N, CA, C and O of each residue as an XYZ file, in Angstrom:
300
protein
N     247.863    141.176     54.550
C     246.569    141.312     55.374
C     245.443    141.920     54.533
O     245.608    142.963     53.900
N     244.390    141.293     54.547
C     243.222    141.754     53.913
C     242.738    143.156     54.502
O     242.916    143.399     55.695
N     242.143    144.047     53.681
C     241.531    145.236     54.298
C     240.265    145.022     54.685
O     239.740    143.992     54.262
N     239.519    145.863     55.514
C     238.327    145.688     56.125
C     237.476    146.290     54.998
O     237.702    147.421     54.567
N     236.473    145.491     54.525
C     235.658    145.803     53.303
C     234.500    146.518     53.928
O     233.615    145.768     54.340
N     234.302    147.877     54.099
C     233.023    148.617     54.621
C     231.893    148.193     53.723
O     230.826    147.803     54.197
N     232.110    148.262     52.483
C     230.844    148.120     51.776
C     230.233    146.820     51.771
O     229.067    146.678     51.405
N     230.997    145.798     52.180
C     230.572    144.356     52.375
C     229.823    144.430     53.776
O     228.682    143.968     53.815
N     230.338    144.939     54.853
C     229.804    145.186     55.925
C     228.353    145.579     55.942
O     227.488    145.006     56.605
N     228.157    146.688     55.089
C     226.935    147.365     54.945
C     226.023    146.398     54.246
O     224.936    146.136     54.763
N     226.373    145.862     53.140
C     225.595    144.765     52.520
C     225.128    143.873     53.368
O     223.907    143.724     53.395
N     225.805    143.229     54.084
C     225.563    142.212     54.943
C     224.697    142.490     56.017
O     223.865    141.641     56.336
N     224.786    143.711     56.704
C     223.752    144.175     57.541
C     222.334    144.488     56.885
O     221.274    144.120     57.393
N     222.421    145.109     55.866
C     221.239    145.468     55.147
C     220.473    144.219     54.832
O     219.245    144.230     54.912
N     221.192    143.046     54.445
C     220.654    141.675     54.061
C     220.089    141.141     55.460
O     218.985    140.606     55.570
N     220.867    141.325     56.378
C     220.470    140.845     57.751
C     219.213    141.263     58.275
O     218.435    140.531     58.886
N     219.011    142.710     57.960
C     217.821    143.232     58.319
C     216.571    143.087     57.449
O     215.441    143.462     57.762
N     216.959    142.453     56.242
C     215.862    142.184     55.215
C     215.467    143.587     54.847
O     214.270    143.861     54.934
N     216.289    144.494     54.455
C     215.899    145.705     53.945
C     216.268    145.863     52.563
O     217.181    145.136     52.171
N     215.714    146.713     51.694
C     215.956    146.894     50.382
C     217.018    147.790     50.055
O     217.359    148.612     50.906
N     217.627    147.750     48.876
C     218.630    148.953     48.516
C     217.957    150.255     48.483
O     218.511    151.304     48.810
N     216.733    150.154     48.074
C     215.810    151.323     47.786
C     215.526    151.972     49.171
O     215.578    153.192     49.332
N     215.235    151.126     50.122
C     214.826    151.649     51.393
C     215.901    152.358     51.916
O     215.687    153.469     52.402
N     217.343    151.761     51.889
C     218.542    152.497     52.437
C     218.777    153.772     51.714
O     219.184    154.766     52.315
N     218.515    153.771     50.353
C     218.747    154.959     49.593
C     217.675    156.130     49.914
O     217.939    157.324     49.773
N     216.641    155.716     50.289
C     215.710    156.850     50.801
C     216.180    157.385     52.086
O     216.124    158.593     52.316
N     216.651    156.518     52.951
C     216.817    156.840     54.529
C     218.009    157.722     54.279
O     217.888    158.778     54.900
N     219.101    157.650     53.592
C     220.225    158.397     53.565
C     220.197    159.334     52.393
O     221.239    159.887     52.043
N     219.039    159.549     51.752
C     218.806    160.560     50.814
C     219.858    160.476     49.550
O     220.553    161.447     49.251
N     219.906    159.337     48.896
C     220.780    159.270     47.801
C     219.872    158.456     46.579
O     218.699    158.098     46.690
N     220.622    158.303     45.578
C     220.282    157.273     44.502
C     220.650    155.995     44.854
O     221.715    155.688     45.389
N     219.567    155.100     44.483
C     219.776    153.596     44.514
C     220.965    153.206     43.901
O     221.522    152.264     44.465
N     221.602    153.722     42.763
C     222.783    153.256     42.258
C     224.058    153.586     43.080
O     225.076    152.898     43.013
N     223.917    154.797     43.939
C     224.954    155.135     44.793
C     225.246    153.952     45.910
O     226.371    153.642     46.302
N     224.137    153.419     46.296
C     224.279    152.294     47.215
C     225.016    151.101     46.767
O     225.865    150.530     47.451
N     224.645    150.750     45.576
C     225.472    149.782     44.889
C     226.973    150.241     44.784
O     227.870    149.444     45.060
N     227.197    151.316     44.449
C     228.646    151.870     44.357
C     229.366    151.784     45.922
O     230.561    151.532     46.078
N     228.531    152.010     46.898
C     229.032    151.945     48.343
C     229.358    150.431     48.635
O     230.407    150.169     49.223
N     228.570    149.504     48.278
C     228.767    148.101     48.350
C     230.212    147.579     47.767
O     230.915    146.734     48.321
N     230.485    148.192     46.646
C     231.667    147.978     45.967
C     232.992    148.515     46.478
O     234.064    148.124     46.017
N     232.882    149.504     47.531
C     233.963    150.195     48.133
C     234.527    149.351     49.276
O     233.841    148.603     49.972
N     235.783    149.535     49.397
C     236.392    148.988     50.638
C     236.392    150.031     51.751
O     236.354    149.631     52.915
N     236.429    151.280     51.499
C     236.405    152.282     52.428
C     235.402    153.490     51.831
O     235.270    153.704     50.626
N     234.775    154.181     52.804
C     234.017    155.264     52.581
C     234.169    156.468     53.387
O     234.920    156.317     54.350
N     233.635    157.668     53.241
C     233.796    158.751     54.167
C     233.016    158.461     55.369
O     231.921    157.901     55.312
N     233.618    158.871     56.554
C     233.114    158.648     57.707
C     231.756    159.391     58.059
O     231.002    158.916     58.908
N     231.503    160.404     57.481
C     230.191    161.076     57.650
C     229.121    160.255     57.020
O     228.058    160.146     57.632
N     229.281    159.637     55.817
C     228.492    158.736     55.156
C     228.274    157.587     55.945
O     227.115    157.187     56.054
N     229.236    156.958     56.540
C     229.166    155.831     57.313
C     228.297    156.113     58.576
O     227.555    155.235     59.018
N     228.391    157.342     59.153
C     227.485    157.621     60.166
C     226.042    157.571     59.993
O     225.231    157.034     60.747
N     225.776    158.327     58.684
C     224.451    158.325     58.168
C     223.814    156.795     58.050
O     222.704    156.446     58.454
N     224.739    156.036     57.438
C     224.324    154.638     57.169
C     224.161    153.929     58.412
O     223.211    153.153     58.516
N     224.998    154.101     59.413
C     224.860    153.613     60.708
C     223.495    153.936     61.428
O     222.754    153.084     61.918
N     223.272    155.327     61.418
C     221.954    155.926     61.907
C     220.840    155.017     61.226
O     220.082    154.331     61.912
N     220.789    155.049     59.911
C     219.662    154.390     59.103
C     219.451    153.026     59.519
O     218.347    152.551     59.785
N     220.666    152.352     59.569
C     220.403    150.849     60.008
C     220.452    150.428     61.352
O     220.314    149.265     61.731
N     220.688    151.586     62.178
C     220.712    151.331     63.733
C     221.727    150.406     64.022
O     221.476    149.471     64.783
N     222.900    150.545     63.493
C     224.049    149.618     63.536
C     225.510    150.272     63.481
O     225.921    150.773     62.435
N     226.233    150.248     64.588
C     227.422    150.909     64.625
C     228.531    150.132     63.758
O     229.063    149.108     64.188
N     228.786    150.593     62.727
C     229.830    149.876     61.855
C     231.169    150.263     62.294
O     232.131    149.602     61.901
N     231.346    151.364     63.145
C     232.665    151.685     63.635
C     233.037    150.704     64.639
O     234.227    150.411     64.763
N     232.100    150.134     65.412
C     232.451    149.023     66.196
C     232.786    147.730     65.478
O     233.588    146.970     66.020
N     232.320    147.452     64.466
C     232.747    146.299     63.678
C     234.210    146.451     63.270
O     235.057    145.578     63.461
N     234.452    147.713     62.653
C     235.776    148.069     62.319
C     236.824    147.934     63.369
O     237.863    147.295     63.202
N     236.494    148.580     64.481
C     237.515    148.704     65.555
C     237.484    147.110     66.134
O     238.557    146.776     66.636
N     236.651    146.296     66.142
C     236.634    144.987     66.699
C     237.794    144.116     65.700
O     238.650    143.358     66.154
N     237.608    144.395     64.411
C     238.591    143.794     63.414
C     239.931    144.217     63.596
O     240.819    143.370     63.493
N     240.255    145.551     63.884
C     241.593    145.987     64.058
C     241.842    145.441     65.391
O     242.960    144.928     65.433
N     241.234    145.369     66.441
C     241.696    144.784     67.786
C     242.081    143.402     67.549
O     243.061    142.954     68.144
N     241.372    142.632     66.691
C     241.605    141.231     66.531
C     243.156    141.175     65.805
O     244.054    140.434     66.205
N     243.248    141.916     64.900
C     244.404    141.901     64.139
C     245.682    142.173     64.841
O     246.713    141.522     64.672
N     245.538    143.182     65.642
C     246.543    143.596     66.845
C     246.751    142.555     67.688
O     247.923    142.330     67.990
N     245.904    141.865     68.141
C     246.099    140.838     69.068
C     246.886    139.506     68.614
O     247.577    138.744     69.289
N     246.554    139.478     67.255
C     247.144    138.254     66.539
C     248.638    138.415     66.011
O     249.200    137.486     65.432
N     249.221    139.584     66.230
C     250.541    139.987     65.736
C     251.476    139.226     66.533
O     252.687    139.349     66.351
């Protein structure tokens, strides 16, 4: 079973919103290189995910929950 790749979810949403990496870095008060590191991670700290969710006005926790629900129903 493949893991949920949170970094990819974030990258996809950032692209969908046509926002830049620099924009997100400013919004969550970190360095631009850290955003690229986040993209490469399959999982991240929940507090960081809350900050990113707020910045992008997108609930990534719902995305994760939906994926888990799908996998549970397909067992």
